[in-house]
C-alpha positions as CSV (number, residue, x, y, z in Angstrom):
1,M,10.7,29.6,12.4
2,T,12.4,27.9,15.1
3,D,8.5,26.2,15.6
4,R,8.9,24.8,11.9
5,K,12.2,23.1,12.1
6,A,11.5,21.6,15.3
7,R,7.9,19.9,13.6
8,I,10.3,18.9,10.3
9,R,12.8,17.2,12.4
10,E,10.1,15.5,14.7
11,Y,8.5,14.6,11.4
12,K,12.1,12.9,10.1
13,L,12.5,11.2,13.6
14,T,9.0,9.4,13.7
15,P,9.3,6.1,12.9
16,R,7.0,5.1,10.2
17,T,4.5,1.6,9.8
18,M,5.9,-0.7,7.9
19,G,3.5,-3.3,6.7
20,V,1.0,-4.5,3.8
21,G,-1.8,-2.7,2.8
22,A,-4.8,-2.7,0.0
23,V,-6.8,-1.0,-2.6
24,R,-10.1,-2.5,-2.5
25,C,-13.0,-1.8,-4.9
26,T,-16.2,-2.5,-2.8
27,T,-18.2,-3.4,-6.0
28,T,-16.0,-5.9,-7.7
29,G,-14.5,-7.4,-4.7
30,K,-11.0,-7.2,-6.3
31,V,-7.7,-5.8,-4.7
32,L,-4.6,-4.5,-5.1
33,V,-2.4,-5.7,-2.5
34,V,1.0,-3.2,-1.9
35,A,3.4,-3.5,1.0
36,S,6.0,-0.9,2.1
37,R,8.3,0.6,5.0
38,D,5.9,3.5,5.0
39,L,2.0,1.7,5.0
40,R,0.6,5.5,5.0
41,A,2.5,6.7,2.1
42,I,1.8,3.7,-0.4
43,L,-1.7,3.8,0.3
44,N,-2.0,7.8,-0.8
45,R,0.4,7.3,-3.5
46,Q,-1.5,4.8,-5.0
47,Q,-5.3,6.9,-4.0
48,A,-3.2,10.1,-5.7
49,Q,-2.1,8.0,-8.8
50,L,-5.4,7.0,-9.2
51,R,-6.8,10.8,-8.9
52,L,-4.6,12.0,-11.4
53,N,-5.3,9.1,-13.8
54,A,-1.8,7.9,-13.8
55,H,-1.8,4.7,-12.1
56,P,0.4,2.2,-13.5
57,N,-1.9,-0.7,-13.3
58,R,-4.2,0.1,-16.1
59,A,-7.1,-2.4,-15.2
60,L,-7.1,-1.0,-11.6
61,Q,-7.2,2.4,-13.1
62,T,-10.0,1.6,-15.4
63,D,-12.5,0.3,-12.6
64,W,-11.7,3.9,-10.9
65,D,-12.5,5.6,-14.0
66,L,-15.7,3.7,-14.7
67,L,-16.9,3.0,-11.0
68,G,-15.6,6.2,-9.3
69,P,-13.5,7.0,-6.3
70,D,-16.6,5.9,-3.9
71,A,-15.9,2.2,-4.7
72,F,-12.8,2.1,-3.4
73,E,-11.3,1.7,0.2
74,F,-7.7,1.8,1.0
75,V,-6.8,-0.2,3.9
76,A,-4.0,-1.4,6.1
77,L,-4.2,-4.9,6.2
78,D,-1.1,-6.2,8.4
79,T,1.9,-4.3,10.0
80,L,5.0,-5.5,10.8
81,T,7.2,-4.5,14.1
82,P,11.0,-3.7,13.3
83,K,13.2,-5.9,14.8
84,D,15.8,-4.4,17.5
85,S,18.9,-5.9,16.2
86,P,21.3,-3.4,14.5
87,G,21.4,-3.3,10.5
88,Y,17.9,-4.8,10.5
89,D,16.6,-4.9,7.0
90,P,12.5,-5.4,6.6
91,A,12.3,-6.1,3.0
92,E,12.5,-10.1,3.3
93,D,10.2,-9.9,5.9
94,L,7.8,-7.1,3.8
95,R,8.2,-9.4,1.0
96,A,6.8,-12.6,2.8
97,L,3.8,-10.6,4.5
98,E,2.7,-9.2,1.2
99,D,2.8,-12.7,-0.1
100,L,0.9,-14.1,2.4
101,W,-1.6,-11.6,2.1
102,L,-1.6,-12.0,-2.1
103,E,-2.6,-16.0,-1.4
104,K,-5.1,-15.0,1.3
105,L,-7.1,-12.9,-0.5
106,N,-6.3,-14.3,-3.7
107,A,-5.0,-11.0,-5.3
108,Y,-3.9,-12.0,-8.6
109,E,-5.2,-11.5,-11.7
110,P,-8.1,-11.9,-12.9
111,H,-9.7,-12.3,-9.7
112,G,-7.5,-9.1,-8.3
113,Y,-5.5,-6.6,-9.8
114,N,-1.9,-7.9,-9.0
115,R,0.0,-9.6,-11.3
116,P,1.8,-13.2,-10.7
117,K,5.2,-12.8,-9.8
118,Q,7.8,-14.0,-12.4
């Protein structure tokens, strides 16, 4: 029981990798760009939602259903190193990094799965 508690505590104290990732359809070349404070978790969430037929992006879900999971890859595009300053909030840096990748990959509809920001 103590080992389990120690592992849980260690997991909670382990810093998460922040950054930008993508769900890429290898058949069509379309991509969905996502950013998060926990990059691994956001990519896992995307995959789980697609497998459960519950992804909020209907175009992506439709392609997943038609082409199958083997036509998709989940990749980390870029990571963000947190600043050492106290009270650092990475939200703005993540947004800027996401915007760079959205433009670089032309990830907006109809060439990608992201919807233009308003």
